[in-house]
Biopython code that builds the backbone (N, CA, C, O; Angstrom):
import numpy as np
from Bio.PDB.StructureBuilder import StructureBuilder

atoms = [
    (1, "MET", "N", (0.837, 116.660, 55.662)),
    (1, "MET", "CA", (2.211, 116.805, 55.227)),
    (1, "MET", "C", (2.968, 115.545, 55.675)),
    (1, "MET", "O", (2.905, 115.154, 56.841)),
    (2, "ASP", "N", (3.673, 114.926, 54.745)),
    (2, "ASP", "CA", (4.429, 113.720, 55.117)),
    (2, "ASP", "C", (5.812, 114.110, 55.648)),
    (2, "ASP", "O", (6.195, 115.279, 55.606)),
    (3, "SER", "N", (6.544, 113.126, 56.140)),
    (3, "SER", "CA", (7.833, 113.403, 56.797)),
    (3, "SER", "C", (8.876, 113.977, 55.835)),
    (3, "SER", "O", (9.714, 114.781, 56.245)),
    (4, "ASP", "N", (8.835, 113.575, 54.568)),
    (4, "ASP", "CA", (9.785, 114.138, 53.603)),
    (4, "ASP", "C", (9.487, 115.618, 53.347)),
    (4, "ASP", "O", (10.401, 116.438, 53.270)),
    (5, "GLU", "N", (8.219, 115.944, 53.217)),
    (5, "GLU", "CA", (7.841, 117.348, 53.015)),
    (5, "GLU", "C", (8.242, 118.193, 54.217)),
    (5, "GLU", "O", (8.717, 119.319, 54.070)),
    (6, "LEU", "N", (8.043, 117.637, 55.402)),
    (6, "LEU", "CA", (8.408, 118.350, 56.620)),
    (6, "LEU", "C", (9.920, 118.595, 56.677)),
    (6, "LEU", "O", (10.363, 119.655, 57.120)),
    (7, "ALA", "N", (10.699, 117.625, 56.234)),
    (7, "ALA", "CA", (12.155, 117.793, 56.204)),
    (7, "ALA", "C", (12.540, 118.967, 55.297)),
    (7, "ALA", "O", (13.464, 119.718, 55.613)),
    (8, "TYR", "N", (11.842, 119.126, 54.184)),
    (8, "TYR", "CA", (12.116, 120.251, 53.286)),
    (8, "TYR", "C", (11.768, 121.585, 53.943)),
    (8, "TYR", "O", (12.445, 122.588, 53.715)),
    (9, "VAL", "N", (10.729, 121.596, 54.746)),
    (9, "VAL", "CA", (10.363, 122.819, 55.466)),
    (9, "VAL", "C", (11.470, 123.179, 56.468)),
    (9, "VAL", "O", (11.854, 124.343, 56.576)),
    (10, "TYR", "N", (11.977, 122.182, 57.199)),
    (10, "TYR", "CA", (13.086, 122.420, 58.116)),
    (10, "TYR", "C", (14.272, 123.016, 57.356)),
    (10, "TYR", "O", (14.877, 123.989, 57.808)),
    (11, "ARG", "N", (14.599, 122.439, 56.213)),
    (11, "ARG", "CA", (15.733, 122.936, 55.438)),
    (11, "ARG", "C", (15.499, 124.372, 54.985)),
    (11, "ARG", "O", (16.380, 125.224, 55.102)),
    (12, "ASP", "N", (14.300, 124.628, 54.466)),
    (12, "ASP", "CA", (14.012, 125.978, 53.997)),
    (12, "ASP", "C", (14.101, 126.995, 55.134)),
    (12, "ASP", "O", (14.622, 128.096, 54.954)),
    (13, "LEU", "N", (13.591, 126.621, 56.294)),
    (13, "LEU", "CA", (13.575, 127.535, 57.423)),
    (13, "LEU", "C", (14.956, 127.742, 58.031)),
    (13, "LEU", "O", (15.361, 128.879, 58.275)),
    (14, "PHE", "N", (15.687, 126.650, 58.279)),
    (14, "PHE", "CA", (16.926, 126.745, 59.039)),
    (14, "PHE", "C", (18.205, 126.768, 58.206)),
    (14, "PHE", "O", (19.284, 126.993, 58.754)),
    (15, "GLU", "N", (18.112, 126.541, 56.899)),
    (15, "GLU", "CA", (19.312, 126.561, 56.069)),
    (15, "GLU", "C", (19.206, 127.592, 54.950)),
    (15, "GLU", "O", (20.149, 128.347, 54.714)),
    (16, "THR", "N", (18.083, 127.630, 54.268)),
    (16, "THR", "CA", (17.917, 128.534, 53.137)),
    (16, "THR", "C", (17.671, 129.971, 53.592)),
    (16, "THR", "O", (18.276, 130.906, 53.068)),
    (17, "ASP", "N", (16.782, 130.139, 54.568)),
    (17, "ASP", "CA", (16.453, 131.464, 55.106)),
    (17, "ASP", "C", (17.588, 131.905, 56.035)),
    (17, "ASP", "O", (17.909, 131.208, 56.997)),
    (18, "LYS", "N", (18.187, 133.048, 55.753)),
    (18, "LYS", "CA", (19.322, 133.525, 56.542)),
    (18, "LYS", "C", (18.948, 133.750, 58.004)),
    (18, "LYS", "O", (19.767, 133.529, 58.897)),
    (19, "ARG", "N", (17.718, 134.187, 58.251)),
    (19, "ARG", "CA", (17.283, 134.398, 59.633)),
    (19, "ARG", "C", (17.208, 133.076, 60.379)),
    (19, "ARG", "O", (17.618, 132.980, 61.535)),
    (20, "GLY", "N", (16.682, 132.061, 59.711)),
    (20, "GLY", "CA", (16.610, 130.740, 60.330)),
    (20, "GLY", "C", (17.982, 130.158, 60.578)),
    (20, "GLY", "O", (18.207, 129.496, 61.590)),
    (21, "ALA", "N", (18.911, 130.403, 59.646)),
    (21, "ALA", "CA", (20.283, 129.919, 59.823)),
    (21, "ALA", "C", (20.921, 130.582, 61.043)),
    (21, "ALA", "O", (21.663, 129.931, 61.778)),
    (22, "LEU", "N", (20.645, 131.858, 61.267)),
    (22, "LEU", "CA", (21.156, 132.540, 62.456)),
    (22, "LEU", "C", (20.569, 131.939, 63.729)),
    (22, "LEU", "O", (21.273, 131.756, 64.722)),
    (23, "ILE", "N", (19.282, 131.637, 63.693)),
    (23, "ILE", "CA", (18.619, 131.026, 64.853)),
    (23, "ILE", "C", (19.230, 129.651, 65.130)),
    (23, "ILE", "O", (19.522, 129.323, 66.280)),
    (24, "LEU", "N", (19.425, 128.848, 64.083)),
    (24, "LEU", "CA", (20.004, 127.521, 64.270)),
    (24, "LEU", "C", (21.406, 127.628, 64.853)),
    (24, "LEU", "O", (21.762, 126.863, 65.750)),
    (25, "GLU", "N", (22.193, 128.552, 64.363)),
    (25, "GLU", "CA", (23.536, 128.744, 64.900)),
    (25, "GLU", "C", (23.476, 129.115, 66.379)),
    (25, "GLU", "O", (24.273, 128.617, 67.175)),
    (26, "ASP", "N", (22.547, 129.978, 66.749)),
    (26, "ASP", "CA", (22.384, 130.345, 68.148)),
    (26, "ASP", "C", (21.979, 129.125, 68.985)),
    (26, "ASP", "O", (22.504, 128.930, 70.081)),
    (27, "LEU", "N", (21.064, 128.316, 68.486)),
    (27, "LEU", "CA", (20.639, 127.109, 69.210)),
    (27, "LEU", "C", (21.802, 126.140, 69.402)),
    (27, "LEU", "O", (21.961, 125.555, 70.474)),
    (28, "VAL", "N", (22.609, 125.974, 68.363)),
    (28, "VAL", "CA", (23.761, 125.086, 68.460)),
    (28, "VAL", "C", (24.724, 125.598, 69.530)),
    (28, "VAL", "O", (25.209, 124.816, 70.348)),
    (29, "GLN", "N", (25.004, 126.894, 69.534)),
    (29, "GLN", "CA", (25.934, 127.456, 70.517)),
    (29, "GLN", "C", (25.390, 127.342, 71.942)),
    (29, "GLN", "O", (26.149, 127.099, 72.880)),
    (30, "ARG", "N", (24.089, 127.515, 72.103)),
    (30, "ARG", "CA", (23.491, 127.477, 73.438)),
    (30, "ARG", "C", (23.353, 126.067, 73.994)),
    (30, "ARG", "O", (23.558, 125.839, 75.186)),
    (31, "PHE", "N", (23.005, 125.121, 73.121)),
    (31, "PHE", "CA", (22.566, 123.818, 73.606)),
    (31, "PHE", "C", (23.439, 122.640, 73.220)),
    (31, "PHE", "O", (23.074, 121.499, 73.503)),
    (32, "SER", "N", (24.558, 122.869, 72.594)),
    (32, "SER", "CA", (25.485, 121.785, 72.262)),
    (32, "SER", "C", (26.696, 121.878, 73.189)),
    (32, "SER", "O", (27.797, 122.243, 72.777)),
    (33, "LYS", "N", (26.454, 121.540, 74.436)),
    (33, "LYS", "CA", (27.496, 121.622, 75.463)),
    (33, "LYS", "C", (27.992, 120.232, 75.804)),
    (33, "LYS", "O", (27.252, 119.256, 75.687)),
    (34, "PRO", "N", (29.242, 120.141, 76.226)),
    (34, "PRO", "CA", (29.790, 118.825, 76.580)),
    (34, "PRO", "C", (29.190, 118.297, 77.879)),
    (34, "PRO", "O", (28.609, 119.049, 78.662)),
    (35, "MET", "N", (29.339, 117.000, 78.091)),
    (35, "MET", "CA", (28.853, 116.414, 79.320)),
    (35, "MET", "C", (29.688, 116.910, 80.495)),
    (35, "MET", "O", (30.818, 117.368, 80.326)),
    (36, "VAL", "N", (29.110, 116.809, 81.688)),
    (36, "VAL", "CA", (29.783, 117.240, 82.904)),
    (36, "VAL", "C", (30.330, 116.002, 83.593)),
    (36, "VAL", "O", (29.606, 115.024, 83.779)),
    (37, "SER", "N", (31.598, 116.035, 83.972)),
    (37, "SER", "CA", (32.197, 114.830, 84.555)),
    (37, "SER", "C", (32.564, 114.975, 86.027)),
    (37, "SER", "O", (32.933, 113.990, 86.666)),
    (38, "LYS", "N", (32.471, 116.175, 86.571)),
    (38, "LYS", "CA", (32.791, 116.372, 87.989)),
    (38, "LYS", "C", (31.568, 116.902, 88.718)),
    (38, "LYS", "O", (30.844, 117.753, 88.201)),
    (39, "GLY", "N", (31.341, 116.386, 89.939)),
    (39, "GLY", "CA", (30.260, 116.931, 90.738)),
    (39, "GLY", "C", (29.249, 115.909, 91.194)),
    (39, "GLY", "O", (28.188, 116.279, 91.697)),
    (40, "GLY", "N", (29.544, 114.637, 91.035)),
    (40, "GLY", "CA", (28.648, 113.600, 91.539)),
    (40, "GLY", "C", (27.306, 113.569, 90.833)),
    (40, "GLY", "O", (27.234, 113.714, 89.613)),
    (41, "ILE", "N", (26.233, 113.378, 91.608)),
    (41, "ILE", "CA", (24.896, 113.242, 91.037)),
    (41, "ILE", "C", (24.457, 114.506, 90.312)),
    (41, "ILE", "O", (23.730, 114.430, 89.322)),
    (42, "ASP", "N", (24.892, 115.673, 90.797)),
    (42, "ASP", "CA", (24.545, 116.918, 90.115)),
    (42, "ASP", "C", (25.121, 116.964, 88.704)),
    (42, "ASP", "O", (24.490, 117.489, 87.787)),
    (43, "ALA", "N", (26.309, 116.415, 88.535)),
    (43, "ALA", "CA", (26.917, 116.361, 87.212)),
    (43, "ALA", "C", (26.118, 115.438, 86.299)),
    (43, "ALA", "O", (25.923, 115.739, 85.122)),
    (44, "VAL", "N", (25.659, 114.322, 86.842)),
    (44, "VAL", "CA", (24.850, 113.387, 86.051)),
    (44, "VAL", "C", (23.564, 114.062, 85.609)),
    (44, "VAL", "O", (23.178, 113.967, 84.444)),
    (45, "LEU", "N", (22.904, 114.741, 86.529)),
    (45, "LEU", "CA", (21.648, 115.427, 86.195)),
    (45, "LEU", "C", (21.866, 116.524, 85.168)),
    (45, "LEU", "O", (21.059, 116.693, 84.254)),
    (46, "GLN", "N", (22.947, 117.265, 85.315)),
    (46, "GLN", "CA", (23.249, 118.328, 84.350)),
    (46, "GLN", "C", (23.574, 117.738, 82.971)),
    (46, "GLN", "O", (23.200, 118.307, 81.945)),
    (47, "THR", "N", (24.259, 116.617, 82.954)),
    (47, "THR", "CA", (24.562, 115.956, 81.690)),
    (47, "THR", "C", (23.276, 115.503, 81.004)),
    (47, "THR", "O", (23.137, 115.663, 79.792)),
    (48, "TYR", "N", (22.330, 114.936, 81.765)),
    (48, "TYR", "CA", (21.045, 114.537, 81.182)),
    (48, "TYR", "C", (20.274, 115.739, 80.656)),
    (48, "TYR", "O", (19.653, 115.665, 79.596)),
    (49, "GLN", "N", (20.311, 116.831, 81.382)),
    (49, "GLN", "CA", (19.615, 118.035, 80.925)),
    (49, "GLN", "C", (20.229, 118.531, 79.618)),
    (49, "GLN", "O", (19.514, 118.868, 78.674)),
    (50, "ARG", "N", (21.550, 118.572, 79.574)),
    (50, "ARG", "CA", (22.220, 119.021, 78.347)),
    (50, "ARG", "C", (21.928, 118.086, 77.183)),
    (50, "ARG", "O", (21.761, 118.532, 76.048)),
    (51, "GLY", "N", (21.866, 116.797, 77.464)),
    (51, "GLY", "CA", (21.537, 115.830, 76.415)),
    (51, "GLY", "C", (20.155, 116.069, 75.848)),
    (51, "GLY", "O", (19.953, 115.978, 74.637)),
    (52, "GLY", "N", (19.194, 116.377, 76.721)),
    (52, "GLY", "CA", (17.837, 116.676, 76.265)),
    (52, "GLY", "C", (17.782, 117.922, 75.405)),
    (52, "GLY", "O", (17.088, 117.959, 74.389)),
    (53, "GLU", "N", (18.515, 118.937, 75.817)),
    (53, "GLU", "CA", (18.570, 120.171, 75.026)),
    (53, "GLU", "C", (19.198, 119.907, 73.666)),
    (53, "GLU", "O", (18.729, 120.409, 72.644)),
    (54, "ARG", "N", (20.246, 119.128, 73.664)),
    (54, "ARG", "CA", (20.956, 118.840, 72.411)),
    (54, "ARG", "C", (20.096, 118.017, 71.460)),
    (54, "ARG", "O", (20.211, 118.168, 70.244)),
    (55, "ASN", "N", (19.237, 117.151, 71.991)),
    (55, "ASN", "CA", (18.371, 116.329, 71.137)),
    (55, "ASN", "C", (17.514, 117.170, 70.208)),
    (55, "ASN", "O", (17.261, 116.779, 69.069)),
    (56, "VAL", "N", (17.064, 118.322, 70.688)),
    (56, "VAL", "CA", (16.234, 119.211, 69.851)),
    (56, "VAL", "C", (17.059, 119.733, 68.677)),
    (56, "VAL", "O", (16.606, 119.702, 67.532)),
    (57, "VAL", "N", (18.272, 120.212, 68.965)),
    (57, "VAL", "CA", (19.153, 120.719, 67.906)),
    (57, "VAL", "C", (19.498, 119.593, 66.924)),
    (57, "VAL", "O", (19.487, 119.794, 65.709)),
    (58, "ASP", "N", (19.803, 118.411, 67.462)),
    (58, "ASP", "CA", (20.139, 117.269, 66.601)),
    (58, "ASP", "C", (18.982, 116.897, 65.682)),
    (58, "ASP", "O", (19.198, 116.522, 64.529)),
    (59, "HIS", "N", (17.757, 116.998, 66.186)),
    (59, "HIS", "CA", (16.583, 116.688, 65.362)),
    (59, "HIS", "C", (16.483, 117.666, 64.180)),
    (59, "HIS", "O", (16.227, 117.258, 63.047)),
    (60, "ILE", "N", (16.685, 118.940, 64.454)),
    (60, "ILE", "CA", (16.621, 119.940, 63.387)),
    (60, "ILE", "C", (17.682, 119.643, 62.333)),
    (60, "ILE", "O", (17.393, 119.678, 61.137)),
    (61, "VAL", "N", (18.898, 119.353, 62.764)),
    (61, "VAL", "CA", (19.992, 119.063, 61.828)),
    (61, "VAL", "C", (19.699, 117.790, 61.033)),
    (61, "VAL", "O", (19.978, 117.735, 59.835)),
    (62, "ARG", "N", (19.137, 116.766, 61.685)),
    (62, "ARG", "CA", (18.784, 115.525, 60.956)),
    (62, "ARG", "C", (17.748, 115.803, 59.877)),
    (62, "ARG", "O", (17.824, 115.236, 58.787)),
    (63, "GLN", "N", (16.786, 116.666, 60.164)),
    (63, "GLN", "CA", (15.760, 116.987, 59.166)),
    (63, "GLN", "C", (16.368, 117.728, 57.977)),
    (63, "GLN", "O", (16.028, 117.452, 56.827)),
    (64, "ILE", "N", (17.262, 118.663, 58.259)),
    (64, "ILE", "CA", (17.943, 119.384, 57.175)),
    (64, "ILE", "C", (18.748, 118.396, 56.331)),
    (64, "ILE", "O", (18.700, 118.438, 55.102)),
    (65, "ASN", "N", (19.484, 117.513, 56.996)),
    (65, "ASN", "CA", (20.272, 116.513, 56.274)),
    (65, "ASN", "C", (19.380, 115.618, 55.426)),
    (65, "ASN", "O", (19.718, 115.302, 54.285)),
    (66, "ARG", "N", (18.252, 115.211, 55.975)),
    (66, "ARG", "CA", (17.311, 114.355, 55.238)),
    (66, "ARG", "C", (16.843, 115.048, 53.959)),
    (66, "ARG", "O", (16.789, 114.427, 52.897)),
    (67, "ALA", "N", (16.509, 116.322, 54.061)),
    (67, "ALA", "CA", (16.061, 117.071, 52.885)),
    (67, "ALA", "C", (17.172, 117.202, 51.854)),
    (67, "ALA", "O", (16.904, 117.323, 50.658)),
    (68, "ASN", "N", (18.431, 117.179, 52.318)),
    (68, "ASN", "CA", (19.574, 117.284, 51.413)),
    (68, "ASN", "C", (20.069, 115.928, 50.930)),
    (68, "ASN", "O", (21.096, 115.841, 50.258)),
    (69, "GLY", "N", (19.336, 114.865, 51.272)),
    (69, "GLY", "CA", (19.676, 113.535, 50.782)),
    (69, "GLY", "C", (20.731, 112.802, 51.591)),
    (69, "GLY", "O", (21.254, 111.782, 51.143)),
    (70, "VAL", "N", (21.051, 113.303, 52.772)),
    (70, "VAL", "CA", (22.039, 112.636, 53.626)),
    (70, "VAL", "C", (21.340, 111.534, 54.418)),
    (70, "VAL", "O", (20.355, 111.787, 55.111)),
    (71, "ARG", "N", (21.841, 110.343, 54.312)),
    (71, "ARG", "CA", (21.267, 109.201, 55.027)),
    (71, "ARG", "C", (21.828, 109.138, 56.441)),
    (71, "ARG", "O", (22.994, 109.458, 56.672)),
    (72, "GLU", "N", (20.986, 108.723, 57.386)),
    (72, "GLU", "CA", (21.441, 108.537, 58.764)),
    (72, "GLU", "C", (22.290, 107.284, 58.855)),
    (72, "GLU", "O", (22.023, 106.279, 58.197)),
    (73, "ALA", "N", (23.306, 107.365, 59.675)),
    (73, "ALA", "CA", (24.152, 106.185, 59.920)),
    (73, "ALA", "C", (23.345, 105.175, 60.722)),
    (73, "ALA", "O", (22.476, 105.552, 61.508)),
    (74, "GLU", "N", (23.622, 103.934, 60.529)),
    (74, "GLU", "CA", (22.916, 102.886, 61.246)),
    (74, "GLU", "C", (23.160, 103.050, 62.744)),
    (74, "GLU", "O", (24.289, 103.289, 63.174)),
    (75, "GLY", "N", (22.102, 102.922, 63.529)),
    (75, "GLY", "CA", (22.214, 103.052, 64.971)),
    (75, "GLY", "C", (21.920, 104.456, 65.482)),
    (75, "GLY", "O", (21.801, 104.653, 66.691)),
    (76, "GLU", "N", (21.798, 105.448, 64.580)),
    (76, "GLU", "CA", (21.451, 106.800, 65.007)),
    (76, "GLU", "C", (19.962, 106.864, 65.271)),
    (76, "GLU", "O", (19.183, 106.084, 64.722)),
    (77, "GLN", "N", (19.576, 107.801, 66.116)),
    (77, "GLN", "CA", (18.169, 107.974, 66.432)),
    (77, "GLN", "C", (17.441, 108.562, 65.227)),
    (77, "GLN", "O", (17.994, 109.409, 64.526)),
    (78, "PRO", "N", (16.214, 108.124, 64.979)),
    (78, "PRO", "CA", (15.435, 108.690, 63.868)),
    (78, "PRO", "C", (14.926, 110.083, 64.177)),
    (78, "PRO", "O", (14.255, 110.694, 63.345)),
]
sb = StructureBuilder()
sb.init_structure("model")
sb.init_model(0)
sb.init_chain("A")
sb.init_seg("    ")
for serial, (resi, resn, name, xyz) in enumerate(atoms, 1):
    if name == "N":
        sb.init_residue(resn, " ", resi, " ")
    sb.init_atom(name, np.array(xyz, "f"), 0.0, 1.0, " ", f" {name:<3s}", serial, name[0])
structure = sb.get_structure()
């Protein structure tokens, strides 16, 4: 399966299928948290952890966008 075909699978699962859309919404709510700015090194570590969690959600959304013909802005992660 090539990357374009895989993007269509992401779209079908997380956008077309209502169950997948519910799961994606739950993932976004759970893992799209703002950075932490107070608390010293613990805040930095928590911010990195949140960033890692968010990367997974961002990847799913990028794949859905790719299947829908949305181009990534220059400088965004592939």
